[in-house]
C-alpha positions, 0 to 999 in steps of 0.5 A: 499499499502506498504511503502518503506523507503530509508536511503541515502548513503551520500549527495552532496557537491557543490557551487550551493545553488539554483536550479535556478543556474543549468542547465536542464540536467547534460550534459549542466553543468559545475559544479563540486561537491563532493559526500560524503559517509557516514562514518561507513558503509563499503562504502570504500569497496563498491567503490573498482574498481569504479575508472576505470569508466568515468561516474556515474549514481546518484540516489538522492532525490528531498529533497526540494519538498513536492508535485507532479503535475500530469500535468507539464509545463517543461521549454523547452515546447514550444506549451503551452500544459501541459505534463504528469509528466511521460513523463518529467524530472520534479522534482515534482514527486509521489516519489521525485527520481531523476537520473543523469549521472555525470563525475567522476574526482577522488575518494578520500576516501569516497569522489567521486569528480564529474563534470557535476553536476545538483544537489544542495548542500546537495542533499541526495544520495540514490545510484550510479551505473557505467555508461556503454555505451553498456547497457545504451546509445540508441542514435537512440531512439525516444524521444516523444514531446521533439523532436518537442521542439528541433526545437525550440531551440535558439543558444546563443552567447556572444558578446563584454565584456559579457564573461569577466563580467561573468568570473569576477562574477564566481570568486565571486561566482555569476554564470550566464552563466548556468542561461542564457542558461536555461532561454533563449535557449527555449521560451526566450520571454515568460514573464509568465515563466521568468522574461524578458521584452522588452526595446527598440529594446533589451530584459532585462532578470532579474536574481536575482539582475542582468540584462541581455540584449539581442536581437535576429536574428531569432534563434540566441540570442546575450547577448550584455551586463550584468549590476547591477539590483540596481539603483544609489540610491540603490547601495548607500543605507546602506540596503543590502537585498540580501548581494551582494552590494559590489559585485555590487559596484566592478563590476561597479568599474571594468567595469567603469559602472556609474549606 
């Protein structure tokens, strides 16, 4: 079988360092990033006339994955049956190629500033193409097993001072909002797929060293609180495995929380 070798045309610069920080699809993302094309390749000429387009197809390489699986269990899969990889958007593919549609904010030299990114920092970019609605959009198309999964989608609502806490953490580089949606919109109580446990009448979702408290009424999830995952003794301990205890201390002080 013939081997095909591609050379990236550039890479992504983003604050999203971990795939867990990202939404499942770019349409659900609020992340901004920069596609930085390689110098010395005459790509400046290649970018001519792209300014007039609102959206961009990005073809990229899942460079962190070294294997693939013929059957996968997608995050939004609610029937417990694994799906064929070619019927999913799983990153574990025979050829680790991904595609995303992003919004173009501006073009500055070899830098394409984008939003709605679902790629992590350093992602190799293989190609870019303009998104053209009349040829790229088919809203009436059937979408297989995903149609039934959509009927099991939960609505996420924030209560109390949760959004203030999210904003506080975002200013310090901790982005919980996307991860909350990713974890809880589908199958939110599945402890086999996610770090969630029952706590009285509520549930606790563990995201890194943070804890998200939530409850539900039918198909609505209510996020009632966000807190530190450290105990009082752990906060006072000198060790700092994840390098984030100062943020936790500021958080606890700012919201007058006695851990």
